[in-house]
N, C-alpha and C positions, 0 to 999 in steps of 0.2 A: 568549205574548209575541210581539209583532209585530216583525219585523226586515226588512220588505220594502224599507225605504229604505237598508239597509246595502249597501255595495259588495260585489261578488263576492269570495269568499275572505276575508270580514271575520272578525275574531276572534269567538269565542264570548263571550256576555255573562259578566260576572264572576259568581262564585257567589252574591253577595248580590243579584243581579238588576239589571236595567236601571234606573238611577236616573231619577226623574221630572225633567222639565226645571226648571231653577232660574230664579229671577227676580232682578232687581237685579244687584249686582256679581257674585255667584256665577253668575248666568245668563250674563253677558258672558264670564266666565272659561270656563264650560262651552262656550259657543259658539266661543270662540277656539281652545281645544284640541280640541274635538270629543269631549268625554268621554262624554256621553250617547249621541251618535251612534255611537261606537265600541262601545257595549254595555258600557262600564265605568261606574264611579262615583267620586266624590271619595274615598270611604273606600278603595276598592281601589287607586286611584292613589297615595294617601298611603302605604299599606302597601307597595306595590311600590317606591316611592321610598326608603323606609327600608330595605327589604330590599337594594336595590342598594347603598346606602351602606355597610351593614354588611358586604356581601360584598367591597367594594373599598377600604374605608378603610385597609386595611393598606398601601396605596401611600404614605400619608403617613409611615409608619414605616420603610418599606423604602428608598425613594428617597434620603432624606438620609444613610442609612448607606452608600450606594454611592459617595458623594463623598469625595475626599481631605480630609485635615484642614485644608487651606488655605481651605476654605469651611465656615463654621459650620453646625451642625445646624439652628439656628433660622432662618437665612436661607433655606436650601434648603426647610425645612418650610413656611414661609410662601409661598415662590415656587411650590412644588408645589401647595399648597392653592388659591392664586389661579389657577393654570393650570387646575386641575380645575373651579373655579367658572366661569371664562370659557368653557371648552369645553362644559361641561354645560349652562350657560344658553343657549348658542348652539344646542345640540341641542334645548333646550326651546322656544325662541321662533322659531328659524329653520327647523329641520327638523321640529319638533313631533313628535318621536319619543321613546319611553321608554328612551333610551340615555344613558349617562353617559361622561364622558371624564376623562382625567388623564394625567400624564406616563407614556409607555410604558416598561416596564422594559427592553425591547430597545434602544430609542433611548437611554435613560439609561446602559445598559451601554456603548453605543457612545461616548457623550460622555465618560463617566468613564474608560473603559478605553482607548479608542483616541485620543481627542483630548487629554484632560488627562493621560493616562498614557503618551502617545507620546513620540517623540524630538524632535518639532518645537518643544517648549517652549510650546505653546499655553496660554492662560489661560482661566479661567472665562468672562470677557467675550468672548474670541475664539470660544469654543464657542457662545455664545448668538447670535453673528452667523450662524454656520452653521445653527443651528436656525431663525432668522428667515428666512434665504434658502431653506431647505428648505420652510418653510411657504409662502413667497411663490410658489415654483415650483408647489407643490401647488394654490394658489389659481388660478394661471394655467392649469395643466393642466386643472383641473376646470371653470373658466369657459369655456375654449375647446374642450373636448372632446378635447384631446390626451392626456388621462390614459389613455384606452383604448388609444391607439397605443403609449404607453410600456409599459404593462403587457403588451400583446401582443408587444412586442419582447424581453421577458425570457424566455429559454428556460424551458420548463416544468420541466426538470430542476433549474434553479436556484430558480425561483419557489416550488415546493412544499417545497424543503428549507431555504429561508431561516429559517422558524420553528424548524426543528429545530436548526440551527446556533446561532441566537440562544438557544434553550433551553439548549443545552450551555454556551454562554458565560455565561448568567445563573447556571446551576447552579454553574459553576466559581467565580464571584464569591462565591456563598453558601458553598461549601466553604472557600474561602480566608479569607473574613471570619471564619468561625467557628473556623478552625484545624483543620478536618477534613483538609485538605491544607496543607502548608507548604512554602514555598520555602526550601531549605537548601543552601547552598554550590553553587548552580547547578543543583540537582535538586529535584524535587517529591517529598516524602515524606508518607506517610499519618500521621495523628496517632497518638501513643502514649497509651494509657489506663493504662499501668503507673505508678500514682501512687507505687509503692514505689521507683521509680527516682528518684534525687535530681535528675536532669536534666529530669524531667517535672514541670511545675507542676500542682497540683491545679486551679487556676482555669482553665488552658488545656485540660486534659482535660475539665473539666465543660462548657466552651463547645462543644467538638466533639461531646460526647455528647448534649447537649441539642439541638443542631441536627439531628442524625440522628434522635433520638427524636421531635423536633417534626415532622419530615417524615412519619414513620410515623403520628403522631397526626392530622395533616391528612388523610392518605390514608384512615385509618379513618373520620374524620368525613365525608369526601367520599363514601365507600362507603355510609355510612348516610344520605346525602342531607341532611346537616345544613346549613342555610343559614348562610353566613358561615364555612365550615369553615376557611378560611385564617386569618381573624381569631381565631377561638376557639382554633385550634391554636397561634397565636403567643402569645396571652395565657396559655394553659396552659403553654407552654414557658417563658415568662417567670417564672411562678410556681415551676416546678420549678427553674429556674436559681437564683433567689434562695434557695430552700429549701436547695439543695445548697451554695451559697456560704455560707449561714448556718452549715451544719455545718462548713464549712471554717474559719470564724471560731472556732468552738468548739474545733477541733483545731489552731488557730494555723497553718493552712496559709498559705503565703506568698502575698500579693497579695489575699486574700479580704476583709480588712478595708478595703482601699483601695476596693473596690466600693461599700460602704455610705458610706464617707467622701465619695466622689465624688458620690453621690446627694444627700447632705446639703448639699454645697457648690454643687451644680449646679442645684438646684431654685430657679427664679427667677421673677420677674414675667413673665407671658406677653407683656406688651407689649415686653419686651426683645428677643423674637424679631422683632417688627416693626421695632425699631430696627436689629437686625443685617441684616434684609432690606433696609431702606432704604439701608444703608451698603454692603453687599456685593453685592446682587443687582439691585435695582430699576433698570432703565434702564442697567445697566453696559455693555451692548453699544454704546450710543451714546457713552458716556464713554471707555471704554478698549478697546472691542471691535475697533476697526479699527487698533489698534497691534499689528502682527504681528512686531515685533522685526526680526531679521536675515534673515527669509525672503525670498529673491529674488523679483522680480516675476513672472517666468515660472513658477517653482515655485508661487508663491502662487495664480496663476490656476488652475492645474490642481488644486491642493488644494481651492480654493473650489468649483469645478465638481463634482468627484467626491464631495466630502464632502457638499455640499448635496443632490446628486442621490441619494446613498445614504440620507440621512435622509428625503428625500421618498419614496423607494421603500419604505423600512421602514414609513413611515406609511401608505402606500397598501395594502401587503400586510396590515398589522395591521387597518386599518379595514375593508377589503373582507371579510376572513375573519370578523371579528366581526359585521359587518352580516348576512351570510348565516346565520351560526350563531344569533345572537340573534333575528333576525326570523322565522326558520323556526319557532321555538318558540312564537310568538304569532300565527301567521297573518298576519304583516305582509309577505307577499310578493305581488307582482302576478300576473297571469295567466301571465306568462312565467317565473315562479319567481325574479324579482329583487326585492330589498328595495324597498318603496314609498319614495318621496322619497329615493332613493339619492343623487342629485346634491346635494340640500340637506344630507344627512348628511355627504357628503364635503367640501362647502364649509364646514360648521360645524367640521369637523375641521381643515381648513386654516387658517381664520381663528383658531381656538382656539390653534393652534400659534404663529401670529404673535404673538398677544396674550401667550401663555405665555412666549415668548422675551423680550419686553419686561419681564415680571415676573421673569425669571431661571429659568424652568422649562424642562426639556427637552421634546422633541416631545410634544405632546398628541395622544392617540389614543383611539378608542372602546374601551372595556374589555369583554372577554368576560364579565365578571361582571355586565354589564347583563342577561344572560340570566336571572339569578336574579330580577330585578325583573319581567321579561316573564313568567316562569313564575308569578310571584305575581299576575299579572293586569294589569300595567301595559300600557297600549295607546297612550298619548298623551304629549305633551311635558310634561304636568303631573307625570308620574312623574319626569322629569328635573329639573323645577323643585324638587321636594321634595329630591332628592338634592343639587342645588346648594346649597340652603339649609343642609343638613346639613354640607356642606364649609365653608360660611361660618362656622358655629358652631365647627367643628373648628379654625379658625385660632387660636382663643384657648386651645387645649388643648395647645400645644407642650410645656410642662413635664411634663405627664403622658406625652406620647408619648416623651420622652427616657428614661423609666423602662424602656422596652422594650429589653432587651439585644440586642446584635448576634447572639447565638446564636439568638434567637427570630426575628429578621428573616431570618436566613440560612436557617432552616427553610422560610420562605415562598419564598425564591428557589429553593431546591432543588425544591420542589413545582411552581413555575412551570415549571422546566426539564422536569419530568415531563410536564406538560400539553402542552408544545409539541413533544413527540416524536411525536405521533400522525401528523403529515404524512409521516413516513418511509415509511408503507405505500403511499403513492401513487406511489412510484417503481418502475419495472420494473428491478429489480436484475439480471435475467437479460440485459438489453441493455447491453453495454459502453458504447455511445454515450451512454446515459442515466446509467449507474451512476457513471462517472468524474466528470463535472461535479457530480453530486449529492454524491458522497463528498468531493470537494475543497472544495465549498462548506461542508459541515459541519466537516470536519477543520481547514481553515484558520481558520475562525471560532473554534473551540475551542482548538486548539493554537497558532495564531498570535496569539491574543488580540486579534482585530480583526474586527469584523463586515463592514466595508467591504472588507477584503482578501479575505474569504471570498466575498463577492458578486462581486468583481472576478475572482478566480481561477476561480470557477465559470463566469462568462460567457465569459472568454477560452478556457478549456479546451473549452467547448461549441462555440465558433466553430471552433477548431482541429480538433476531431474531425469536424465536418461538412465542413470544408474538405478534409480528407484522405480522406474517405470518399465524395467525389463528391456531397455534398448541399449544395453551396454556395448553390444557389438557395433553400434553406430559411432562409438568413440574410438578414434584412431590413436595409435601409439604417440604420434606427435602432439595430439590434443592433450593426452594425459600428461606428457612432459611439460607442456606450456602451463597447464593448470597447476601442476606440482610446483613449478617455479614461482607462480604467483602466490600460492599458499605460503611458500617459504618467505616470500617478500613481506606478506602481511604479518607473519609470525615474528620475523626477525627485525623488521624496520618500524614497527608501530608500538 
C-alpha cells in the first residue's frame, strides 16, 4: 500500500485498507473530507461516528436531570440535542475533525448549581445570556489569538486542578440527585439503607443503592474496554432500578407504585418536547434574558464579566484537554505535538456555544468520548457528520429518554467525577506555594458549590502567595486583572 502522499505523522490506514477513490457525489464527499487521503474509508468513518455517539449519548439523559423543576425535561432535552448537533456539525464541516461536541457537564453544573441555584435570583434565560457572552468571548479570543495569553495568565496550580474541582462538583450533584447524600436540617448525611426503619423509604434507598452500583458497573465495563461503558452502565442501572421498584410494588412499599403510574402518564408524543422547547428555551435569552430584576448596575457589570469569563475559561480548558487527548490516539498531532487544525476546532467550539445558547443549551464543548471514535478508526470530519446525524435522530426519542431514572443518570455523573480526578497528580503537593491554590480551587468548588468561586479563590490565593514570597514578577498583568475581577465579584455579589 502506497502512502507517500500522506503528511508526516499521518494516521495508519484503517484495518479494512485504504479505500479506492470514489466518483460522483461520493467522490466529492471523499475529497472534501479527505477520507481516502487520510488512509480511512467510508465504512470506517461511519463505524467511528456511531461509536462516538454511543459513547456520549448519555449526555442527553444526564443534562436535563441536572436542571431544576422550573425547566421541563423535554425543553432541555431538545435544546441539548440541538446544541450537540450544531457543535458537532461545525466540527465536521469547519474543522473537518473526527470529534463531537455537546453541552459540557462542568459548564452545566455551573449554570444549574451556581447561576440558577444561587442567591441572585437568576433565571434560565439570564443564564443563557452568560453562555452566549462566554461563547462570544471565546470566538474573539480565538480569532485574535488572545486565547493563548489568557490561558498563559491562569496559574498552573489552578489550571490543572480545575477539572478535579469540577469532577468533585459533578459527583456531588450525582450523589445528591440519587439520595446517596442528603441535606438534612443544615447538615449533609449519608443515605440509610435500613429499609426496616420506618423513617427510611424503600424507594429512596433503592435510588441511592442503584446509583452506587451503577458507578461500579461502569467502572467494570470501562476496565474491560467496553465501548459506550457509561451508556450501558446507565441502561443496566435503569433495568435494575425498575426491577427493584417492581419488587417494592409487590411488597406494597410506599411510593413504588407511583413510579410506574408516572411512567404511564408521562409517556407522550415526542413532538410535545419540541413544543416545550419552543415555549421555554428557544431564543429565551433574547426575550427575557436581559431582565435581571433588582440587581444593581455596578454589581451586574461585575457579575456579567466574571461569569462570562468563567464559562469561557471552562470551555477552553475542556476543549484543549480533549483535543490533546483524542488527537494523540489517532496520530492527529503535528510535528510539534499539537492537534492539527486546533484553531478551527476551537472556533467550532466557540461558535457552537453561541448557537447552543440561542437554542437554550449550556456551553457546548468537545467531548472526551470522541476518543472512542478516533480509536475505532475515525480520522476526518465525516465521523463527526455521522455522530451529528445520530443526535438529529435522537431528538425524536425524548419519551424513551425520560424512562431513564435519576439513579441511573447519577451513576454516570459519579463516574465522570472519577474520570476528572486524574489531573490531581500533576500538582507538586510538596510545594506549599502550589499546594494551597490547588487545594482551595478544588475545595471551594466542591464545598462552596460553585465552580467560579473555586477558580476565583484559587487565582487570588496564588497571587497572594507569590506576592508575599517575593515572586511578584511572576504575576502577569492579565493575571492581576483576572484576580481583581474576582475580588470585585466576591465583594459585590455576596
